[in-house]
KOLBA-913184 format. One record per residue: y, z negated, x negated of N, C-alpha, C, CB in turn; residue in three letters. Coordinates in steps of 0.02 Angstrom, whole numbers, plus 50000, padded with zeros to 5 digits. Glycine has a CB too. Layout:
<recs>
nyy;nzz;nxx;cayy;cazz;caxx;cyy;czz;cxx;cbyy;cbzz;cbxx;r
Y;Z;X;Y;Z;X;Y;Z;X;Y;Z;X;Ala
...
</recs>
This chain:
<recs>
nyy;nzz;nxx;cayy;cazz;caxx;cyy;czz;cxx;cbyy;cbzz;cbxx;r
54613;45789;45722;54672;45780;45765;54703;45712;45750;54653;45786;45840;Met
54768;45709;45747;54802;45647;45733;54799;45600;45793;54875;45659;45713;Arg
54797;45534;45781;54790;45487;45836;54855;45474;45874;54764;45422;45810;Pro
54910;45502;45851;54973;45494;45887;55007;45562;45888;55018;45440;45854;Trp
55053;45569;45934;55087;45634;45940;55156;45622;45968;55047;45682;45985;Lys
55204;45655;45937;55273;45648;45960;55282;45682;46028;55322;45679;45909;Cys
55317;45648;46072;55332;45676;46137;55406;45668;46151;55290;45642;46193;Gln
55438;45723;46168;55509;45722;46184;55519;45748;46254;55550;45765;46133;Leu
55555;45710;46293;55570;45730;46361;55635;45769;46363;55573;45669;46408;Glu
55633;45828;46392;55692;45870;46393;55738;45849;46451;55673;45944;46400;Lys
55801;45841;46434;55851;45824;46483;55905;45877;46483;55882;45754;46469;Gln
55953;45871;46530;56006;45921;46534;56046;45924;46470;56051;45906;46593;Asn
56056;45866;46438;56097;45864;46379;56058;45876;46314;56132;45797;46375;Ser
55994;45887;46319;55954;45898;46259;55887;45863;46263;55992;45875;46197;Gly
55869;45827;46210;55805;45793;46207;55816;45717;46202;55764;45818;46148;Phe
55771;45681;46233;55773;45608;46229;55709;45584;46195;55781;45576;46300;Arg
55716;45539;46147;55656;45515;46112;55616;45469;46158;55676;45479;46047;Gln
55550;45472;46149;55504;45429;46186;55476;45378;46138;55447;45470;46220;Val
55482;45314;46154;55460;45261;46110;55403;45223;46143;55518;45213;46095;Thr
55351;45207;46103;55295;45169;46128;55315;45095;46131;55232;45180;46085;Val
55273;45054;46164;55287;44983;46168;55289;44952;46098;55234;44948;46211;Leu
55337;44907;46085;55344;44877;46019;55288;44827;46005;55411;44843;46012;Pro
55261;44830;45943;55211;44782;45921;55235;44750;45857;55141;44816;45910;Trp
55289;44713;45858;55318;44685;45798;55276;44627;45771;55389;44662;45811;Phe
55253;44633;45709;55216;44581;45677;55142;44579;45693;55245;44517;45694;Gly
55117;44624;45736;55046;44628;45753;55013;44678;45706;55035;44647;45828;Val
54962;44658;45671;54933;44702;45620;54899;44762;45651;54884;44664;45576;Cys
54903;44818;45615;54866;44878;45633;54894;44917;45692;54798;44860;45648;Gly
54956;44903;45712;54987;44938;45769;55047;44979;45745;55009;44888;45824;Gln
55054;45039;45772;55110;45082;45754;55160;45086;45812;55086;45153;45736;Thr
55222;45096;45795;55276;45103;45844;55310;45170;45833;55327;45043;45838;Asn
55277;45222;45854;55300;45290;45839;55359;45309;45884;55243;45340;45847;Val
55413;45331;45854;55469;45359;45891;55482;45430;45866;55533;45314;45885;Thr
55514;45469;45906;55528;45538;45889;55602;45552;45898;55486;45586;45932;Cys
55629;45590;45853;55699;45612;45860;55706;45682;45830;55747;45562;45826;Arg
55759;45716;45848;55771;45783;45824;55821;45781;45767;55796;45829;45881;Val
55801;45807;45709;55845;45810;45651;55850;45882;45629;55819;45765;45593;Val
55910;45911;45633;55922;45980;45614;55874;46027;45650;55914;45988;45538;Lys
55863;46013;45714;55823;46057;45756;55748;46046;45750;55837;46126;45740;Gly
55726;45998;45709;55655;45985;45700;55637;45915;45727;55634;45991;45626;Lys
55578;45910;45756;55554;45845;45782;55528;45803;45723;55499;45856;45835;Val
55555;45743;45716;55536;45698;45662;55504;45636;45692;55598;45679;45618;Val
55444;45619;45667;55410;45558;45689;55426;45501;45642;55333;45570;45693;Glu
55441;45444;45670;55456;45385;45630;55411;45327;45651;55530;45365;45636;Glu
55393;45285;45604;55351;45228;45619;55277;45243;45621;55371;45199;45683;Gly
55255;45300;45593;55185;45318;45595;55143;45273;45550;55175;45391;45574;Lys
55170;45259;45491;55134;45219;45441;55179;45161;45418;55112;45263;45380;Trp
55192;45113;45462;55243;45062;45447;55223;45012;45394;55260;45024;45509;Pro
55160;45012;45373;55137;44966;45321;55143;44996;45251;55066;44945;45333;Trp
55156;45060;45246;55159;45094;45181;55222;45073;45144;55157;45170;45190;His
55215;45058;45079;55273;45042;45037;55269;45083;44972;55275;44965;45021;Val
55326;45091;44941;55331;45122;44875;55346;45067;44824;55386;45178;44874;Ser
55312;45070;44768;55322;45021;44715;55362;45055;44659;55254;44993;44688;Ile
55417;45025;44641;55463;45054;44592;55462;45013;44528;55534;45059;44621;Leu
55461;45047;44472;55467;45016;44406;55533;45037;44376;55407;45035;44360;Phe
55579;44990;44368;55646;45004;44344;55679;45059;44386;55645;45024;44269;Leu
55666;45057;44452;55696;45105;44498;55658;45170;44506;55764;45120;44477;Gly
55603;45179;44469;55564;45242;44471;55499;45230;44509;55549;45268;44399;Met
55484;45277;44555;55422;45271;44593;55361;45279;44547;55419;45324;44649;Tyr
55313;45231;44553;55253;45235;44512;55189;45232;44555;55252;45180;44461;Ile
55191;45195;44610;55131;45185;44650;55150;45170;44722;55088;45127;44622;Cys
55099;45168;44764;55108;45148;44834;55071;45083;44846;55085;45203;44882;Ser
55081;45055;44905;55047;44993;44924;55051;44984;44999;55077;44933;44888;Gly
55029;44926;45023;55028;44913;45094;55048;44841;45108;54959;44928;45124;Ser
55083;44831;45164;55102;44765;45187;55045;44737;45229;55169;44766;45227;Ile
55021;44676;45214;54971;44644;45256;54991;44574;45276;54904;44642;45220;Phe
55049;44551;45251;55073;44483;45262;55148;44484;45252;55038;44431;45214;His
55183;44437;45283;55256;44438;45277;55281;44426;45206;55286;44386;45323;Glu
55237;44400;45163;55256;44387;45093;55219;44430;45043;55244;44315;45077;His
55168;44469;45065;55122;44499;45017;55112;44574;45029;55056;44464;45020;Trp
55101;44609;44972;55086;44681;44970;55022;44691;44930;55146;44722;44940;Val
54979;44737;44954;54916;44753;44921;54922;44820;44886;54858;44755;44972;Leu
54897;44825;44824;54901;44887;44787;54847;44889;44733;54971;44896;44755;Thr
54851;44937;44687;54801;44945;44634;54822;44909;44571;54789;45020;44620;Ala
54774;44881;44535;54790;44843;44474;54816;44887;44418;54728;44806;44451;Ala
54791;44949;44413;54810;44991;44357;54883;45015;44361;54765;45051;44353;His
54916;45000;44417;54987;45019;44424;55031;44979;44376;55010;45008;44496;Cys
55006;44925;44348;55048;44880;44309;55028;44879;44235;55044;44809;44336;Phe
55004;44937;44212;54989;44943;44141;55051;44950;44098;54943;45003;44130;Gln
55106;44972;44128;55169;44979;44091;55197;44911;44072;55220;45018;44132;Arg
55195;44865;44121;55224;44799;44111;55198;44753;44166;55301;44801;44111;Ser
55192;44689;44150;55173;44640;44200;55230;44592;44215;55112;44600;44176;Lys
55289;44612;44195;55350;44573;44210;55373;44588;44281;55406;44589;44158;Asn
55366;44540;44325;55380;44552;44396;55453;44572;44409;55363;44491;44437;His
55498;44551;44366;55569;44565;44376;55586;44639;44367;55612;44524;44329;Ser
55540;44677;44338;55552;44748;44326;55529;44792;44384;55516;44770;44263;Glu
55499;44760;44435;55472;44797;44492;55508;44778;44557;55396;44784;44499;Tyr
55513;44826;44601;55537;44814;44669;55492;44852;44718;55611;44836;44678;Thr
55493;44830;44781;55453;44862;44833;55500;44892;44884;55404;44812;44866;Val
55489;44955;44900;55532;44991;44947;55491;45003;45011;55558;45058;44917;Arg
55518;44984;45069;55480;44989;45131;55524;45013;45188;55448;44923;45148;Met
55492;45036;45241;55527;45056;45301;55559;45124;45299;55579;45007;45316;Gly
55535;45168;45254;55566;45234;45247;55514;45289;45254;55602;45240;45179;Ala
55527;45337;45297;55484;45396;45303;55501;45447;45249;55492;45428;45372;Gln
55564;45447;45228;55587;45493;45176;55604;45452;45114;55648;45534;45200;Gln
55580;45476;45056;55593;45439;44994;55667;45437;44977;55554;45470;44937;Phe
55704;45488;44997;55774;45492;44979;55820;45449;45024;55797;45563;44982;Ser
55792;45422;45078;55833;45382;45124;55849;45315;45093;55797;45373;45191;Ser
55900;45282;45120;55925;45219;45093;55887;45160;45123;56000;45212;45106;Asn
55826;45151;45101;55785;45095;45125;55796;45035;45079;55710;45114;45128;Ala
55784;44976;45106;55794;44914;45068;55741;44907;45014;55793;44853;45115;Ala
55761;44881;44957;55715;44867;44902;55707;44791;44896;55740;44897;44836;Gln
55644;44768;44897;55630;44697;44895;55607;44676;44826;55577;44679;44948;His
55638;44625;44797;55616;44601;44731;55549;44565;44736;55669;44555;44700;Pro
55513;44563;44681;55447;44532;44677;55452;44467;44638;55396;44580;44644;Ile
55417;44416;44662;55417;44352;44626;55352;44339;44587;55427;44295;44676;Ser
55299;44378;44603;55235;44366;44570;55190;44427;44574;55199;44305;44602;Leu
55156;44443;44520;55106;44496;44518;55038;44463;44503;55123;44550;44464;Ile
54991;44473;44548;54924;44445;44540;54874;44503;44531;54903;44399;44601;Val
54848;44510;44470;54799;44562;44455;54730;44531;44452;54817;44597;44388;Ile
54681;44565;44480;54613;44538;44480;54591;44522;44408;54563;44588;44512;His
54564;44461;44401;54549;44436;44334;54495;44476;44298;54527;44365;44338;Glu
54454;44515;44335;54401;44554;44304;54419;44627;44294;54339;44550;44346;Asn
54482;44645;44308;54502;44714;44298;54512;44728;44223;54568;44729;44337;Phe
54481;44782;44199;54484;44799;44128;54502;44872;44118;54417;44783;44094;Thr
54551;44897;44156;54574;44966;44150;54522;45017;44169;54598;44979;44080;Asn
54469;44996;44204;54419;45042;44230;54426;45043;44306;54347;45021;44209;Leu
54383;45080;44340;54389;45088;44412;54371;45023;44449;54345;45144;44437;Ala
54325;44984;44423;54302;44924;44458;54354;44869;44459;54238;44899;44427;Ser
54357;44831;44514;54406;44776;44523;54479;44799;44517;54392;44721;44472;Gln
54490;44861;44538;54558;44890;44533;54599;44869;44594;54555;44967;44528;Asp
54621;44807;44594;54658;44780;44651;54709;44729;44627;54610;44748;44703;Ile
54766;44727;44660;54820;44681;44641;54860;44661;44702;54866;44712;44587;Ala
54893;44604;44698;54936;44579;44751;55006;44568;44724;54907;44514;44782;Leu
55055;44583;44765;55125;44570;44748;55155;44521;44798;55166;44637;44747;Leu
55183;44467;44773;55218;44420;44817;55292;44436;44816;55205;44346;44795;Arg
55320;44444;44875;55391;44460;44882;55433;44396;44878;55405;44496;44948;Leu
55493;44403;44852;55537;44344;44846;55558;44317;44913;55598;44362;44805;Gln
55565;44361;44962;55588;44341;45028;55540;44368;45081;55660;44365;45041;His
55531;44331;45136;55486;44356;45189;55513;44419;45222;55475;44302;45242;Pro
55466;44460;45246;55484;44523;45278;55508;44510;45349;55424;44571;45278;Ile
55560;44545;45369;55582;44545;45439;55550;44605;45473;55661;44547;45445;Ser
55504;44593;45519;55469;44648;45553;55518;44690;45593;55414;44621;45598;Trp
55506;44755;45592;55549;44802;45629;55507;44860;45652;55609;44826;45585;Ser
55539;44908;45682;55505;44968;45706;55467;45003;45650;55554;45015;45738;His
55496;45006;45590;55467;45044;45534;55432;45000;45483;55521;45082;45500;Asn
55429;44935;45495;55398;44889;45447;55349;44844;45485;55451;44846;45409;Ile
55285;44857;45477;55232;44820;45512;55173;44808;45465;55209;44859;45575;Gln
55133;44756;45476;55076;44743;45433;55014;44783;45453;55059;44669;45434;Pro
54971;44794;45405;54906;44826;45417;54853;44772;45422;54889;44877;45360;Ile
54800;44785;45460;54744;44737;45465;54698;44745;45405;54705;44747;45532;Cys
54673;44689;45379;54623;44690;45326;54555;44672;45355;54643;44642;45269;Leu
54503;44706;45334;54436;44692;45362;54404;44630;45330;54390;44753;45352;Pro
54359;44598;45366;54321;44544;45336;54265;44574;45294;54293;44496;45390;Asp
54225;44531;45262;54175;44555;45214;54122;44599;45246;54143;44496;45180;Ala
54109;44590;45311;54057;44629;45345;54084;44693;45376;54024;44587;45398;Gln
54149;44701;45378;54179;44758;45412;54190;44815;45362;54246;44738;45445;Asn
54140;44857;45354;54142;44912;45306;54139;44979;45343;54085;44906;45254;Lys
54171;45030;45317;54168;45096;45350;54099;45127;45342;54222;45143;45322;Pro
54075;45159;45394;54010;45192;45391;54017;45262;45360;53979;45197;45462;Ser
53962;45287;45334;53962;45354;45305;53980;45404;45359;53892;45370;45274;Ile
54027;45448;45343;54049;45498;45391;54112;45479;45427;53995;45512;45440;Gly
54136;45418;45418;54199;45396;45451;54257;45440;45427;54213;45322;45436;Ser
54300;45458;45474;54359;45497;45458;54419;45450;45456;54370;45556;45510;Met
54449;45444;45398;54504;45397;45389;54565;45435;45365;54485;45341;45340;Cys
54619;45399;45352;54683;45430;45332;54710;45396;45270;54734;45426;45389;Trp
54740;45437;45227;54775;45412;45169;54845;45443;45168;54737;45428;45104;Met
54894;45402;45151;54963;45425;45150;54989;45422;45078;55008;45383;45197;Val
55027;45473;45058;55055;45473;44991;55124;45503;44988;55009;45510;44945;Gly
55158;45492;44932;55225;45517;44922;55226;45586;44889;55265;45469;44880;Gln
55180;45598;44842;55181;45660;44804;55137;45713;44836;55160;45648;44733;Tyr
55157;45775;44827;55119;45832;44852;55103;45879;44795;55159;45870;44907;Leu
55053;45921;44806;55042;45977;44761;55027;46038;44804;54984;45963;44709;Ser
54984;46082;44781;54967;46141;44820;54931;46120;44883;54922;46190;44778;Leu
54965;46125;44940;54937;46098;45002;54934;46152;45055;54978;46040;45027;Ser
54882;46146;45096;54877;46191;45153;54917;46164;45210;54803;46202;45173;Ser
54962;46204;45236;55001;46182;45293;55062;46141;45275;54959;46142;45338;Gly
55077;46133;45211;55136;46096;45189;55186;46146;45161;55118;46041;45136;Val
55247;46142;45185;55295;46193;45170;55330;46183;45104;55346;46198;45224;Thr
55335;46121;45079;55371;46109;45017;55333;46140;44959;55382;46033;45006;Ser
55369;46173;44915;55337;46207;44859;55338;46163;44797;55370;46274;44845;Ser
55284;46162;44757;55282;46122;44697;55323;46152;44641;55211;46113;44675;Pro
55345;46109;44595;55383;46132;44538;55337;46159;44484;55427;46075;44511;Lys
55364;46202;44441;55326;46229;44386;55361;46214;44321;55316;46305;44395;Thr
55324;46186;44273;55354;46170;44208;55357;46234;44167;55314;46115;44172;Thr
55412;46242;44131;55422;46302;44092;55376;46305;44032;55494;46307;44070;Ala
55359;46247;44004;55319;46246;43943;55246;46263;43956;55324;46178;43911;Ser
55217;46234;44008;55146;46243;44020;55130;46291;44075;55115;46177;44036;Ser
55179;46305;44119;55166;46348;44175;55125;46316;44229;55133;46410;44153;Gly
55113;46250;44223;55073;46213;44272;55117;46189;44329;55038;46154;44238;Val
55094;46198;44389;55131;46176;44447;55126;46100;44453;55107;46211;44511;Gln
55184;46068;44456;55187;45995;44460;55204;45974;44531;55239;45967;44410;Met
55178;45916;44554;55192;45893;44621;55264;45871;44627;55146;45836;44639;Pro
55292;45879;44687;55361;45860;44700;55363;45800;44747;55401;45919;44729;Thr
55411;45755;44735;55419;45696;44777;55452;45717;44842;55461;45642;44742;Leu
55422;45698;44898;55445;45721;44962;55435;45666;45014;55409;45786;44984;Asn
55439;45684;45077;55426;45636;45131;55353;45613;45129;55443;45666;45199;Asn
55338;45559;45165;55269;45537;45170;55227;45592;45201;55264;45472;45212;Leu
55169;45604;45171;55123;45653;45196;55054;45620;45202;55120;45715;45149;Gln
55017;45639;45253;54951;45609;45264;54895;45659;45251;54947;45582;45335;Glu
54837;45633;45235;54779;45674;45222;54718;45640;45254;54768;45685;45145;Val
54673;45680;45281;54612;45654;45311;54560;45645;45256;54585;45702;45367;Val
54528;45588;45255;54477;45572;45205;54412;45556;45241;54499;45512;45160;Val
54359;45589;45221;54293;45576;45249;54254;45531;45201;54254;45642;45262;Lys
54231;45473;45227;54191;45428;45186;54122;45459;45176;54185;45358;45220;Ile
54101;45466;45113;54037;45497;45097;53994;45448;45057;54047;45563;45057;Val
53931;45464;45051;53884;45421;45015;53904;45414;44941;53813;45448;45021;Asn
53896;45355;44915;53913;45343;44844;53872;45386;44797;53904;45269;44827;Lys
53814;45407;44820;53772;45450;44777;53808;45515;44759;53706;45465;44811;Asp
53851;45538;44803;53888;45599;44789;53935;45588;44730;53928;45622;44851;Ile
53971;45531;44731;54016;45516;44675;53976;45503;44611;54059;45455;44692;Cys
53919;45470;44617;53877;45458;44558;53855;45523;44526;53817;45415;44576;Asn
53839;45572;44569;53817;45637;44544;53875;45677;44514;53785;45677;44600;Gln
53932;45677;44548;53989;45716;44526;54019;45689;44461;54043;45717;44579;Lys
54013;45624;44451;54045;45593;44393;53994;45571;44340;54086;45533;44415;Tyr
53937;45604;44337;53887;45589;44286;53914;45597;44216;53827;45632;44296;Gln
53961;45643;44207;53987;45657;44140;54030;45599;44114;54028;45721;44141;Phe
54047;45551;44157;54086;45493;44136;54043;45431;44122;54137;45477;44188;Leu
53978;45436;44134;53935;45379;44123;53931;45360;44049;53865;45394;44150;Leu
53932;45295;44037;53924;45271;43969;53850;45269;43951;53955;45200;43961;Lys
53835;45262;43888;53766;45260;43865;53730;45201;43897;53762;45257;43788;Lys
53675;45214;43930;53636;45162;43962;53659;45146;44033;53640;45100;43922;Gly
53714;45176;44055;53739;45164;44123;53705;45213;44171;53817;45173;44126;Gln
53679;45187;44226;53642;45228;44274;53686;45253;44331;53584;45189;44302;Gln
53728;45209;44358;53771;45227;44414;53844;45218;44396;53754;45185;44476;Asn
53885;45265;44418;53956;45261;44405;53992;45217;44457;53987;45330;44405;Phe
53968;45220;44519;54001;45184;44574;53977;45111;44577;53987;45219;44640;Met
54024;45065;44580;54008;44995;44589;54006;44976;44663;54059;44951;44552;Gly
53985;44916;44678;53981;44894;44747;54049;44885;44779;53942;44829;44751;Thr
54102;44881;44739;54169;44870;44765;54208;44935;44771;54207;44821;44721;Asp
54174;44992;44771;54207;45057;44774;54185;45096;44836;54192;45098;44711;Met
54228;45142;44857;54212;45190;44910;54221;45260;44883;54258;45179;44972;Leu
54181;45306;44908;54185;45376;44888;54210;45416;44948;54115;45403;44863;Cys
54260;45459;44937;54288;45496;44993;54306;45567;44975;54349;45462;45019;Gly
54295;45613;45021;54314;45683;45014;54377;45697;45053;54257;45730;45036;Asn
54424;45731;45022;54485;45751;45058;54468;45810;45103;54542;45769;45008;Leu
54480;45802;45168;54461;45853;45216;54517;45904;45228;54442;45821;45282;Glu
54576;45880;45239;54633;45925;45250;54698;45888;45238;54632;45956;45322;Arg
54751;45927;45223;54815;45897;45208;54831;45907;45135;54816;45822;45225;Gly
54867;45861;45105;54886;45868;45035;54826;45855;44990;54943;45820;45018;Met
54829;45880;44930;54777;45868;44881;54793;45805;44842;54770;45928;44835;Lys
54742;45774;44815;54750;45710;44781;54791;45718;44718;54682;45680;44765;Phe
54836;45672;44707;54874;45669;44645;54872;45598;44618;54947;45693;44656;Cys
54874;45591;44553;54867;45525;44521;54920;45477;44546;54871;45532;44446;Lys
54980;45502;44561;55035;45458;44580;55027;45428;44650;55099;45495;44576;Val
54972;45444;44684;54959;45411;44748;54921;45346;44739;54919;45458;44793;Asn
54915;45322;44678;54879;45261;44664;54904;45204;44707;54885;45243;44590;Ser
54858;45165;44734;54876;45107;44776;54887;45123;44849;54936;45076;44749;Gly
54888;45188;44866;54900;45207;44936;54844;45180;44980;54905;45284;44943;Ser
54861;45154;45039;54809;45127;45083;54766;45181;45115;54841;45085;45137;Pro
54701;45168;45118;54654;45209;45155;54638;45173;45219;54589;45224;45112;Leu
54658;45201;45276;54654;45166;45340;54611;45204;45390;54723;45154;45369;Val
54574;45167;45431;54534;45196;45484;54555;45163;45550;54457;45185;45472;Cys
54554;45201;45604;54573;45175;45669;54511;45159;45709;54618;45226;45707;Gln
54507;45096;45732;54451;45073;45772;54479;45038;45834;54404;45024;45732;Val
54462;45064;45893;54487;45035;45956;54563;45026;45955;54453;44968;45969;Asn
54598;45078;45934;54672;45080;45934;54703;45031;45885;54697;45065;46004;Lys
54663;45007;45837;54689;44963;45785;54674;44993;45717;54658;44891;45791;Thr
54725;44995;45674;54717;45024;45607;54695;44969;45559;54783;45056;45583;Trp
54643;44984;45519;54615;44938;45471;54616;44971;45402;54544;44916;45491;Ile
54638;44934;45352;54638;44961;45284;54570;44948;45252;54695;44930;45241;Gln
54530;45000;45247;54463;44993;45219;54462;45002;45144;54416;45044;45251;Val
54516;45030;45117;54518;45041;45045;54587;45058;45021;54470;45097;45026;Gly
54592;45068;44956;54655;45090;44925;54639;45138;44869;54697;45030;44899;Leu
54683;45186;44857;54671;45238;44807;54666;45206;44738;54727;45292;44809;Val
54609;45216;44705;54601;45191;44638;54614;45246;44586;54529;45162;44629;Ser
54575;45298;44590;54588;45353;44544;54550;45416;44564;54570;45334;44473;Trp
54567;45470;44531;54535;45535;44541;54566;45582;44491;54543;45560;44614;Gly
54544;45643;44491;54572;45691;44444;54636;45722;44473;54521;45746;44428;Phe
54667;45764;44433;54731;45793;44452;54726;45836;44514;54760;45833;44394;Ser
54784;45856;44539;54788;45892;44602;54746;45956;44603;54859;45909;44618;Cys
54737;45986;44545;54702;46050;44543;54627;46046;44548;54720;46085;44481;Gly
54598;45985;44547;54525;45979;44548;54503;45945;44612;54501;45939;44486;Arg
54521;45974;44668;54507;45943;44732;54433;45946;44751;54547;45977;44785;Ser
54392;45983;44712;54320;45986;44727;54286;45921;44709;54287;46044;44690;His
54319;45878;44671;54290;45813;44653;54312;45761;44704;54311;45793;44582;Leu
54267;45717;44725;54287;45665;44773;54332;45613;44739;54225;45630;44802;Pro
54367;45576;44779;54412;45525;44754;54379;45456;44759;54479;45525;44793;Ser
54402;45410;44717;54375;45343;44713;54424;45294;44745;54359;45323;44640;Ile
54399;45251;44788;54441;45202;44822;54412;45132;44811;54445;45218;44898;Tyr
54457;45084;44803;54436;45014;44801;54422;44991;44872;54490;44969;44767;Thr
54364;44960;44882;54344;44936;44948;54376;44868;44961;54267;44932;44954;Ser
54420;44864;45010;54456;44801;45023;54410;44746;45050;54512;44813;45073;Thr
54357;44764;45087;54312;44714;45115;54273;44678;45060;54264;44745;45164;Ser
54271;44706;45000;54236;44674;44944;54278;44619;44912;54217;44726;44893;Ser
54340;44612;44933;54385;44565;44900;54417;44515;44948;54440;44603;44864;Phe
54383;44503;45005;54411;44456;45053;54418;44386;45024;54368;44454;45117;Thr
54367;44363;44989;54370;44296;44960;54425;44291;44908;54303;44277;44928;Arg
54431;44343;44866;54483;44343;44814;54553;44343;44846;54475;44404;44768;Trp
54563;44384;44898;54628;44386;44932;54642;44318;44965;54629;44442;44984;Ile
54591;44289;44996;54599;44224;45029;54619;44170;44979;54535;44204;45065;Lys
54593;44174;44918;54611;44124;44867;54684;44129;44847;54568;44133;44806;Asn
54713;44188;44854;54784;44197;44836;54830;44186;44896;54795;44267;44808;Gln
54807;44206;44955;54847;44202;45016;54807;44161;45067;54865;44274;45045;Val
54819;44097;45070;54776;44051;45109;54778;44064;45184;54796;43981;45095;Ser
54835;44088;45209;54842;44097;45282;54831;44168;45304;54910;44074;45305;Asp
54800;44210;45262;54786;44279;45281;54731;44281;45334;54766;44322;45220;Val
54736;44328;45380;54686;44337;45433;54649;44403;45421;54719;44336;45503;Lys
54583;44402;45429;54543;44462;45422;54516;44484;45490;54484;44450;45373;Phe
54503;44548;45496;54481;44577;45560;54406;44592;45556;54520;44641;45576;Thr
54369;44567;45605;54297;44581;45609;54283;44636;45660;54258;44516;45627;Ser
54225;44666;45655;54205;44718;45702;54198;44689;45773;54140;44751;45681;Gln
54173;44628;45778;54165;44596;45843;54233;44584;45876;54127;44530;45837;Ala
54281;44565;45836;54349;44553;45863;54378;44618;45889;54395;44524;45809;Cys
54367;44673;45852;54394;44737;45873;54362;44761;45938;54385;44790;45819;Leu
54296;44750;45943;54259;44776;46001;54273;44736;46065;54185;44775;45987;Ala
54286;44671;46057;54292;44629;46117;54364;44609;46133;54250;44568;46109;Phe
54401;44587;46082;54466;44558;46095;54522;44610;46103;54484;44512;46040;Leu
54518;44666;46066;54573;44713;46067;54591;44739;46136;54557;44770;46022;Ser
54544;44761;46178;54562;44785;46244;54593;44730;46287;54502;44814;46279;Pro
54569;44668;46279;54596;44612;46318;54668;44599;46298;54554;44548;46307;Val
54680;44596;46232;54748;44584;46209;54795;44640;46230;54749;44576;46133;Ile
54771;44702;46223;54812;44760;46242;54830;44757;46315;54776;44825;46226;Leu
54782;44744;46359;54795;44741;46431;54844;44685;46448;54730;44731;46470;Thr
54833;44626;46419;54878;44570;46431;54948;44584;46408;54852;44508;46398;Gly
54953;44617;46350;55019;44633;46323;55057;44681;46368;55013;44663;46253;Tyr
55023;44732;46392;55055;44781;46437;55077;44748;46502;55006;44839;46452;Ile
55036;44702;46529;55054;44666;46590;55116;44623;46579;54996;44623;46614;Leu
55119;44589;46522;55177;44547;46507;55241;44588;46501;55165;44508;46443;Leu
55236;44645;46467;55294;44688;46460;55316;44716;46527;55279;44746;46411;Val
55267;44735;46568;55283;44762;46635;55316;44710;46679;55220;44788;46669;Ser
55289;44649;46680;55319;44596;46719;55389;44578;46695;55274;44534;46717;Leu
55397;44580;46628;55464;44566;46601;55514;44619;46621;55461;44562;46525;Gly
55492;44681;46624;55537;44736;46645;55555;44728;46718;55504;44804;46632;Ser
55507;44709;46761;55522;44698;46832;55570;44640;46842;55457;44685;46870;Leu
55562;44587;46802;55606;44529;46808;55678;44548;46790;55581;44472;46763;Trp
55685;44593;46739;55752;44613;46719;55785;44655;46774;55749;44653;46653;Leu
55745;44690;46813;55773;44730;46868;55799;44684;46923;55721;44779;46896;Leu
</recs>
């Protein structure tokens, strides 16, 4: 079940959207609003940290906002070119076709140990200008080194491309030459990911082991099974893998790689963000990380205080 749900109050003149309390600039909070478009209920602000990364105007990868100047994504997204002027970041759009702002990049930081393999598949993008927080543009929380998802955790991944999906109405394209159904670019779609033991990935990917290599999965990787929603496609690289803890969303990983959409029986590989806190801190000195203790103790206090402040402010305006 999704952690949020659109609610529309019926009035004499039609439907009125219901908006939750604004959390501008607070990491891991969503500001979901609902509106009716062509007779259908559309949710906005569900994944406000999700961004699209464009190369010469073409979508290549996804990423996440965690700081007013920085975006987190996968290192292998920049194999085409490392020239920052050729890339832009698109944010604040639920639909890819909508006219969202594109932000130029001033710096690409790729992990120094990344060698086109799954390990150390992480990169940072510095934006030329700071982000102005809004209803559809919010940061995600990053975990500290001890804040790791437990086996069996149910998390969410968002992507732009779809393929053969259960419950998704858009139909994939078919190439005339090969007859293979290709994924189509559409609105943001979410999928449930279950964190599983790394031994499962080690077993499934034994055929990729090099001579003398015992385990495929490194300590900086997560193994996940897609439970429901869209099937994995390569173009979802860099998409944030987020888990909700005490009403706060935390990015526990990012899509590193997996096989094509048609091989959903194989688990997907994710870069574990908690394994790179020191590296991220070295690049972004004022970044804040979220600990499990902070989530368990501080979040309800902050939430209650925030609601009281908003309520008192509303009474004062009356």
